C-alpha positions in Angstrom: -7.8 -147.4 0.0 -8.3 -146.2 3.6 -8.6 -148.6 6.3 -11.2 -148.9 9.1 -9.1 -147.5 11.4 -8.8 -144.2 9.8 -12.2 -143.4 8.0 -13.8 -140.4 9.5 -17.0 -141.1 11.5 -18.7 -138.8 9.4 -18.4 -137.4 5.6 -18.0 -133.7 6.0 -18.6 -133.3 2.1 -21.8 -135.7 2.4 -24.7 -133.9 0.5 -27.6 -132.6 2.8 -30.3 -133.6 0.6 -33.1 -132.0 -0.9 -34.7 -129.1 1.0 -38.0 -130.7 1.5 -36.4 -133.5 3.6 -34.5 -131.8 6.1 -37.4 -131.2 8.6 -37.9 -135.1 8.1 -34.3 -135.6 9.0 -34.5 -133.2 11.9 -37.5 -135.0 13.3 -35.8 -138.8 12.8 -32.7 -137.4 14.5 -34.8 -136.5 17.6 -36.9 -139.5 17.8 -33.7 -141.7 17.5 -32.2 -139.5 20.4 -35.2 -139.7 22.7 -35.4 -143.6 22.2 -31.8 -143.9 23.0 -32.0 -141.7 25.8 -34.8 -143.9 27.2 -32.5 -147.2 26.2 -35.1 -148.4 24.1 -34.6 -150.6 20.8 -36.7 -149.8 17.9 -39.0 -153.3 18.7 -39.4 -151.4 22.3 -40.8 -148.2 20.8 -43.0 -150.7 18.3 -44.4 -152.4 21.0 -44.9 -149.1 23.1 -46.7 -147.5 20.1 -48.2 -150.2 17.7 -46.0 -148.9 14.5 -44.1 -151.2 12.9 -40.4 -151.5 13.3 -40.0 -150.9 9.5 -41.6 -147.6 9.8 -39.8 -146.1 12.8 -36.8 -146.9 10.8 -38.1 -144.7 8.2 -39.0 -142.3 10.5 -35.9 -142.1 12.1 -33.6 -142.0 8.8 -36.0 -139.0 7.6 -37.2 -141.3 4.8 -40.8 -140.7 5.7 -42.9 -137.6 6.8 -44.8 -139.0 9.9 -48.4 -137.7 10.3 -49.2 -135.3 13.7 -51.1 -138.5 14.9 -47.8 -140.8 14.8 -45.7 -137.9 16.3 -48.4 -137.8 19.1 -47.9 -141.6 19.8 -43.9 -141.3 19.7 -44.2 -138.4 22.1 -46.4 -140.4 24.6 -44.4 -143.4 24.4 -41.2 -141.2 24.6 -42.5 -139.2 27.6 -41.7 -136.0 25.9 -43.5 -133.0 24.4 -44.1 -133.1 20.5 -42.4 -130.0 20.2 -39.3 -131.5 21.0 -39.0 -133.6 17.6 -39.0 -130.1 15.8 -36.1 -128.6 17.9 -33.1 -129.2 15.9 -35.0 -127.9 12.8 -36.2 -124.5 14.1 -32.6 -123.8 15.9 -30.3 -121.0 14.6 -27.3 -122.4 13.4 -24.7 -119.2 12.8 -22.6 -118.5 10.1 -19.9 -115.6 10.6 -18.5 -114.2 7.1 -15.5 -111.7 7.7 -14.0 -109.8 4.9 -10.3 -109.7 4.4 -8.9 -107.0 6.8 -11.9 -106.6 8.7 -11.2 -108.9 11.6 -11.3 -107.6 15.1 -7.8 -106.8 16.5 -7.6 -108.1 20.1 -5.0 -108.7 22.8 -4.5 -111.8 24.6 -2.3 -112.7 27.6 1.4 -113.0 26.8 0.8 -110.8 23.6 3.8 -108.5 23.0 4.5 -105.9 20.3 5.0 -107.5 17.0 2.5 -110.1 17.6 -0.9 -109.4 15.9 -4.1 -111.0 16.7 -6.9 -110.8 14.5 -10.3 -112.4 15.7 -12.1 -113.9 12.3 -15.4 -114.8 14.2 -16.9 -116.0 17.4 -19.4 -118.6 17.8 -20.8 -119.6 21.2 -24.3 -120.4 23.5 -25.0 -123.1 20.7 -26.6 -126.3 21.4 -23.1 -128.2 21.4 -22.0 -126.2 24.4 -18.6 -125.4 22.5 -17.1 -122.0 21.9 -15.3 -121.7 18.6 -12.4 -119.1 18.6 -10.7 -118.4 15.1 -7.5 -116.2 14.9 -5.3 -114.7 12.2 -2.1 -114.6 13.8 1.3 -112.4 12.4 4.7 -112.5 13.9 6.9 -109.8 12.5 9.3 -109.2 15.3 12.0 -111.8 15.8 13.1 -110.8 18.8 9.8 -110.8 20.6 9.2 -114.6 21.7 6.9 -114.7 24.5 6.4 -117.4 27.3 4.1 -120.2 26.4 0.5 -120.2 26.4 -1.6 -122.5 28.6 -5.7 -122.8 28.4 -8.4 -125.3 28.3 -9.6 -126.7 25.1 -8.2 -127.8 21.5 -6.4 -125.7 19.3 -5.4 -126.3 15.6 -2.7 -124.0 14.1 -2.4 -123.9 9.9 0.8 -122.3 8.7 0.2 -119.7 6.2 3.6 -118.0 5.5 6.9 -117.9 7.1 8.6 -120.7 9.4 8.2 -120.8 13.5 9.6 -123.4 15.7 6.4 -124.1 17.6 6.5 -125.6 21.3 4.0 -128.0 22.9 4.7 -129.6 26.0 8.1 -131.1 25.7 7.9 -131.4 21.7 9.0 -128.9 19.4 7.4 -128.7 15.6 8.9 -126.8 12.6 6.3 -125.2 11.0 6.1 -124.0 7.3 3.4 -123.0 4.8 0.8 -125.8 4.5 1.8 -127.4 7.7 -1.1 -128.3 10.6 -0.7 -128.8 14.3 -3.7 -129.9 16.3 -3.2 -130.4 19.8 -4.6 -130.0 23.6 -4.2 -126.4 24.5 -3.9 -127.4 28.4 0.0 -128.0 27.7 2.3 -125.2 27.4 2.5 -123.9 24.0 3.8 -121.5 21.8 6.2 -120.1 19.3 9.8 -121.0 20.6 11.8 -119.7 17.5 10.3 -117.5 14.6 12.9 -118.7 11.8 11.5 -116.8 8.9 9.3 -113.6 9.1 6.8 -112.2 8.9 5.0 -115.3 9.7 1.1 -115.8 9.7 -1.1 -119.1 10.6 -4.3 -119.6 11.3 -5.5 -120.7 14.7 -8.7 -122.2 15.9 -9.2 -122.4 19.4 -12.5 -124.5 20.9 -13.5 -124.9 24.4 -16.2 -125.9 26.3 -18.3 -123.0 27.3 -18.9 -122.5 30.9 
């Protein structure tokens, strides 16, 4: 039984709900975000609009479909355009499917012969302000160990094949298939010893868009 301390704040497998409720959920999230940005409680907003706190709670939770008149009252009270409430519903949320063997070979600083970097996709310029780059990295030459990398953001490595000793700052981690390493990429990091080749691992790098 997980304790409160190690429960995730979100359930990644939670069902999104019926398709017809997606708009209501999107509107509710925007109403709540606008209210909170004004440091207003539901009671404050109820007083400003004349709507009941119970009604506002249902709107924010996506349980009901508010009328245009209600949305206009909310927009006036929150000093935002009514179109703000539809922003997240209309927002494009991309997904990239890369077939096996069809990733883009790229060169990164520090890459040498025998180290193959295959970019599996790239998503940036989204509402989160975060860029995400997933790589499939193949190491095939035991003599080719490169200096540590150091860059902005967070990185996650998932070992698929082979074995490497991976350095992060002053620590060394022996990675074998199924192992995961998640770290702040601002510290020097990279394969220190290639123990069993070929070695392959997924590397997912995320960083703030500049």
